[in-house]
C-alpha positions as CSV (number, residue, x, y, z in Angstrom):
1,X,10.9,-34.6,33.5
2,X,12.5,-33.9,36.7
3,X,11.5,-31.7,39.4
4,X,13.9,-28.8,38.7
5,X,13.0,-28.8,34.9
6,X,9.3,-28.8,36.1
7,X,9.6,-25.8,38.3
8,X,11.4,-23.8,35.7
9,X,8.9,-24.4,33.2
10,X,6.1,-23.4,35.7
11,X,7.9,-20.4,36.7
12,X,8.5,-19.1,33.1
13,X,4.6,-19.6,32.5
14,X,3.8,-17.8,35.6
15,X,6.2,-15.1,34.6
16,X,4.7,-14.9,31.3
17,X,1.0,-15.0,32.6
18,X,1.9,-12.2,35.2
19,X,3.4,-9.9,32.4
20,X,0.3,-10.5,30.2
21,X,-2.1,-9.4,32.8
22,X,0.1,-6.6,33.7
23,X,0.0,-5.3,30.1
24,X,-3.8,-6.0,30.0
25,X,-4.4,-3.9,33.0
26,X,-2.1,-1.2,31.9
27,X,-3.8,-0.7,28.6
28,X,-6.5,1.8,29.8
29,X,-3.8,4.0,31.3
30,X,-1.3,3.6,28.7
31,X,-1.9,7.3,27.2
32,X,-2.0,8.7,30.6
33,X,1.0,7.2,31.6
34,X,2.9,8.6,28.5
35,X,1.6,11.9,28.9
36,X,2.6,12.0,32.4
37,X,6.1,10.7,31.5
38,X,6.2,13.3,28.5
39,X,5.2,16.1,31.1
40,X,7.5,15.0,33.9
41,X,10.5,14.7,31.7
42,X,9.9,18.2,29.9
43,X,9.6,19.9,33.1
44,X,12.3,18.1,35.0
45,X,14.5,21.2,35.5
46,X,11.6,23.2,37.0
47,X,10.9,20.4,39.4
48,X,14.6,20.2,40.3
49,X,14.7,23.7,41.3
50,X,11.6,23.1,43.6
51,X,13.6,20.1,45.0
52,X,16.3,22.4,46.1
53,X,14.2,24.7,47.9
54,X,12.2,21.9,49.7
55,X,14.9,19.2,50.2
56,X,13.2,17.6,53.0
57,X,9.7,17.8,51.5
58,X,9.6,15.9,48.2
59,X,5.7,15.6,48.4
60,X,5.3,19.5,48.5
61,X,7.8,19.9,45.5
62,X,5.6,17.3,43.4
63,X,2.3,19.0,44.4
64,X,3.5,22.3,43.6
65,X,4.4,21.1,40.2
66,X,1.2,19.4,39.7
67,X,-0.6,22.6,40.6
68,X,1.5,24.6,38.2
69,X,0.8,22.0,35.3
70,X,-3.1,22.3,36.0
71,X,-3.1,26.0,35.9
72,X,-0.9,26.5,32.8
73,X,-2.4,23.8,30.7
74,X,-5.6,21.9,32.1
75,X,-7.6,25.0,32.9
76,X,-6.8,26.7,29.6
77,X,-7.8,23.6,27.8
78,X,-11.2,23.5,29.8
79,X,-11.8,27.0,29.0
80,X,-11.4,26.4,25.3
81,X,-13.7,23.4,25.3
82,X,-16.2,25.7,26.8
83,X,-15.7,28.5,24.2
84,X,-15.9,25.8,21.1
85,X,-19.2,24.3,22.8
86,X,-20.5,27.9,23.1
87,X,-19.6,29.3,19.5
88,X,-20.4,26.0,17.6
89,X,-24.1,26.8,17.4
90,X,-23.2,30.3,16.4
91,X,-21.1,29.1,13.6
92,X,-23.9,26.6,12.3
93,X,-26.2,29.6,12.4
94,X,-23.9,31.6,10.1
95,X,-23.5,28.7,7.7
96,X,-27.4,28.4,7.4
97,X,-27.5,32.1,6.9
98,X,-25.2,31.7,3.9
99,X,-27.1,28.8,2.6
100,X,-30.2,30.6,2.7
101,X,-28.7,33.8,0.8
102,X,-27.6,31.2,-1.9
103,X,-30.9,29.7,-2.1
104,X,-33.1,32.9,-2.1
105,X,-30.9,35.3,-4.2
106,X,-29.2,32.5,-6.4
107,X,-26.9,34.0,-9.0
108,X,-27.3,37.4,-7.8
109,X,-25.5,36.6,-4.7
110,X,-22.3,35.0,-6.4
111,X,-22.3,37.2,-9.2
112,X,-20.1,39.6,-7.0
113,X,-17.3,37.2,-7.4
114,X,-14.8,38.0,-9.9
115,X,-15.4,36.0,-13.2
116,X,-18.5,34.1,-11.5
117,X,-20.9,35.9,-14.2
118,X,-19.1,34.5,-17.1
119,X,-19.1,31.1,-15.4
120,X,-22.8,31.4,-14.6
121,X,-23.5,32.3,-18.1
122,X,-21.4,29.2,-19.6
123,X,-23.1,26.9,-17.2
124,X,-26.6,28.1,-18.1
125,X,-25.7,27.1,-21.8
126,X,-25.0,23.7,-20.8
127,X,-27.8,23.1,-18.5
128,X,-25.7,23.5,-15.2
129,X,-27.0,24.9,-12.1
130,X,-24.2,27.0,-10.9
131,X,-26.1,28.9,-8.0
132,X,-27.7,25.6,-6.8
133,X,-24.2,23.8,-6.8
134,X,-22.7,26.8,-5.0
135,X,-25.7,26.5,-2.3
136,X,-24.7,22.7,-2.0
137,X,-21.1,23.8,-1.6
138,X,-21.7,26.2,1.1
139,X,-24.1,24.1,3.1
140,X,-21.4,21.3,3.0
141,X,-18.9,23.7,4.0
142,X,-20.9,24.9,7.1
143,X,-21.7,21.3,8.1
144,X,-17.9,20.5,7.8
145,X,-17.0,23.6,10.0
146,X,-19.7,22.6,12.6
147,X,-18.6,18.9,12.5
148,X,-14.9,20.2,12.9
149,X,-15.8,22.2,16.1
150,X,-17.8,19.4,17.6
151,X,-15.2,16.9,16.9
152,X,-12.6,19.3,18.3
153,X,-14.6,19.8,21.5
154,X,-15.1,16.0,21.8
155,X,-11.4,15.3,21.3
156,X,-10.3,18.1,23.7
157,X,-12.7,16.5,26.2
158,X,-11.0,13.3,26.0
159,X,-7.6,14.8,26.0
160,X,-8.8,16.7,29.3
161,X,-9.7,13.4,31.0
162,X,-6.5,11.9,29.8
163,X,-4.6,14.7,31.3
164,X,-6.5,14.7,34.6
165,X,-5.6,11.1,35.1
166,X,-2.0,11.9,33.8
167,X,-2.0,14.4,36.7
168,X,-2.5,11.6,39.3
169,X,0.5,9.7,37.8
170,X,2.5,12.9,37.4
171,X,2.8,13.5,41.2
172,X,4.5,9.9,41.8
173,X,6.7,10.6,38.6
174,X,7.9,13.9,40.2
175,X,8.3,12.5,43.5
176,X,9.9,9.1,42.7
177,X,10.7,9.0,39.3
178,X,14.4,9.8,39.4
179,X,15.2,7.4,42.2
180,X,13.2,4.6,40.3
181,X,15.2,5.4,37.2
182,X,18.7,5.4,39.1
183,X,17.7,2.2,40.8
184,X,16.7,0.3,37.7
185,X,19.9,1.5,35.9
186,X,22.0,0.2,38.9
187,X,20.4,-3.1,39.2
188,X,19.7,-4.3,35.7
189,X,22.1,-2.3,33.3
190,X,25.7,-3.5,32.9
191,X,26.8,-0.5,30.9
192,X,25.6,2.1,33.2
193,X,27.1,5.1,31.7
194,X,25.6,4.3,28.2
195,X,22.1,3.8,30.0
196,X,22.7,7.1,31.5
197,X,23.6,8.8,28.4
198,X,20.5,7.3,26.7
199,X,18.2,8.8,29.5
200,X,20.1,12.3,29.1
201,X,19.5,12.1,25.2
202,X,15.7,11.1,25.8
203,X,15.4,13.9,28.4
204,X,17.0,16.5,26.2
205,X,14.8,15.5,23.1
206,X,11.7,15.3,24.8
207,X,12.1,18.7,26.3
208,X,13.3,20.0,23.1
209,X,10.1,18.6,21.2
210,X,7.7,19.5,23.8
211,X,9.0,23.1,24.3
212,X,9.5,23.6,20.7
213,X,6.1,22.3,19.5
214,X,4.1,24.5,22.3
215,X,6.1,27.7,21.3
216,X,5.4,27.2,17.4
217,X,1.8,26.3,18.1
218,X,1.4,29.5,20.2
219,X,3.0,31.5,17.5
220,X,0.9,30.1,14.9
221,X,-2.1,30.6,16.9
222,X,-1.2,34.3,17.8
223,X,-0.1,35.2,14.1
224,X,-3.4,33.7,12.7
225,X,-5.5,35.4,15.3
226,X,-4.0,38.6,14.4
227,X,-5.0,38.0,10.8
228,X,-8.6,37.0,12.0
229,X,-8.9,40.0,13.8
230,X,-7.9,42.2,10.9
231,X,-10.2,40.3,8.6
232,X,-13.2,40.7,11.0
233,X,-13.7,36.9,11.5
234,X,-16.1,35.9,14.1
235,X,-14.5,35.0,17.5
236,X,-11.0,35.7,16.3
237,X,-9.4,34.7,19.7
238,X,-11.1,31.4,19.8
239,X,-10.4,30.6,16.0
240,X,-6.7,31.6,16.8
241,X,-6.7,29.2,19.5
242,X,-8.1,26.5,17.3
243,X,-5.4,27.2,14.9
244,X,-2.9,26.8,17.7
245,X,-4.3,23.4,18.5
246,X,-4.5,22.5,14.7
247,X,-0.9,23.1,14.4
248,X,-0.1,20.0,16.2
249,X,-0.4,18.6,12.9
250,X,2.7,19.3,10.9
251,X,2.8,21.0,7.7
252,X,-0.9,21.3,6.7
253,X,-2.5,21.3,10.3
254,X,-3.5,25.2,10.3
255,X,-5.3,25.0,7.1
256,X,-7.9,23.0,8.5
257,X,-9.0,26.4,10.2
258,X,-7.9,29.3,8.1
259,X,-9.0,27.9,4.7
260,X,-12.8,27.8,5.6
261,X,-12.4,31.1,7.7
262,X,-10.8,32.6,4.5
263,X,-13.8,31.2,2.3
264,X,-16.1,32.5,4.8
265,X,-14.8,36.2,4.6
266,X,-15.1,35.9,0.8
267,X,-18.7,34.8,0.9
268,X,-19.6,37.8,2.9
269,X,-18.3,39.9,-0.1
270,X,-14.8,41.1,1.5
271,X,-12.8,39.8,-1.4
272,X,-9.7,41.7,-0.4
273,X,-9.8,40.8,3.0
274,X,-10.1,37.1,2.1
275,X,-7.2,37.2,-0.3
276,X,-5.0,39.1,2.3
277,X,-6.2,36.6,5.2
278,X,-5.2,33.5,2.8
279,X,-1.9,35.3,2.0
280,X,-0.9,36.2,5.4
281,X,-1.8,32.4,6.7
282,X,0.0,30.9,3.9
283,X,3.0,32.9,4.3
284,X,3.6,33.9,7.9
285,X,1.6,31.2,9.7
286,X,3.2,28.5,7.4
287,X,6.6,30.0,8.0
288,X,6.3,29.5,11.7
289,X,5.7,25.8,11.3
290,X,8.2,25.0,8.5
291,X,11.0,27.3,10.2
292,X,10.4,27.9,13.8
293,X,9.5,24.3,14.8
294,X,12.5,22.6,13.4
295,X,14.8,25.6,14.5
296,X,13.4,25.7,18.2
297,X,13.7,21.9,18.5
298,X,17.0,21.6,16.8
299,X,18.5,24.3,18.8
300,X,18.0,22.2,21.9
301,X,18.9,18.7,20.9
302,X,21.6,17.2,18.7
303,X,19.4,15.6,16.2
304,X,19.2,16.5,12.8
305,X,16.2,18.7,11.6
306,X,14.9,16.0,9.1
307,X,14.6,13.5,11.6
308,X,12.6,16.0,13.7
309,X,10.1,16.6,10.8
310,X,10.0,13.0,9.8
311,X,9.6,11.5,13.4
312,X,6.8,14.4,14.0
313,X,4.8,13.3,10.8
314,X,5.2,9.7,11.3
315,X,4.5,9.5,15.0
316,X,1.1,11.7,14.2
317,X,0.1,9.3,11.7
318,X,0.6,6.3,14.0
319,X,-0.4,7.7,17.3
320,X,-2.1,10.9,16.8
321,X,-1.1,13.8,19.0
322,X,0.9,11.7,21.3
323,X,3.1,10.5,18.6
324,X,4.2,14.2,17.9
325,X,6.4,13.9,20.9
326,X,7.2,10.3,20.9
327,X,8.2,10.2,17.0
328,X,11.2,12.6,17.2
329,X,12.1,10.9,20.5
330,X,12.4,7.4,18.9
331,X,14.1,8.8,16.0
332,X,16.7,10.5,18.4
333,X,17.2,7.1,20.2
334,X,17.8,5.4,16.9
335,X,20.4,8.1,15.8
336,X,22.1,7.8,19.2
337,X,22.5,4.0,18.9
338,X,23.7,4.4,15.3
339,X,26.2,6.9,16.4
340,X,27.5,4.6,19.0
341,X,27.7,1.7,16.5
342,X,29.4,3.7,13.7
343,X,31.5,6.1,15.8
344,X,32.2,4.3,19.1
345,X,31.0,5.3,22.5
346,X,32.1,8.8,23.6
347,X,33.6,9.8,26.8
348,X,31.6,8.0,29.6
349,X,33.0,10.6,32.3
350,X,31.8,13.4,30.5
351,X,28.4,11.8,29.9
352,X,28.1,10.9,33.6
353,X,28.7,14.4,34.6
354,X,26.0,15.7,32.5
355,X,23.2,13.7,34.0
């Protein structure tokens, strides 16, 4: 083996080792980095306005944007965690009260439900303890709701820590991100116009998905919170906020919150309110998810609505909440590449002017 070949092999091994070590070190900050990129790309127009106001102070513009993100997103999440922890014990106490009511009064408690007396009578004929089964069901439901709130608080705490680390990275993305991206495209990409168009597509899709998702979740939380208030659900504001968080999961996310709450209202004897609450959430809250989310995202991007929905569902299954944004973005990239392959490259000059 000659010296040149030996040096090439050693250089390749050294490069592979360096990349592996870099990937190993980058794993702990992968999620904060992804969130920082998503937030930075989605809020880029606002940062661009600040840069125009402070052209000689890029650090000041980046710091103001990080401060705005902290006030608008981080502090509300921290307040929500405190509210969840504060109310979790009260919800569990309410569940224990319902279990005690079923245990002490038995069939008398549930006999007020329509058709229940007939079911209890038929169950006794076959030796089935319907009131006891109801007590176990309510006990399991109360424990489920307590576990749900506890897990929600823990997940929100982890998200808060992730976002806190992301804020540190976000400062440098605001300050140096556009310059680094332009340098990478100039030095390492042969077709720079196509690369800039892909970057523009990623930026538009990320912004559309992020803004559309936040708007949809807020609409669902506000709509559900109104129903909770009318139905006299305990802590309707907090339950509405939890519904907005659950709305991050497409299609069925809000049902995790409003179904147990409707059952709680029914168990307390307000059958009509429980029915109206279930219909309200099923129709209007579900309509916001199935109609507003695709329309809000599709109006700001040129990817088909089915791709948005499928990308969000697949992303959530694969990556959790982070996949809710990355899924549609990856689908948008695939669709853009497919259009290039099947229809050819559009006018580069126009795409360059849009960046």
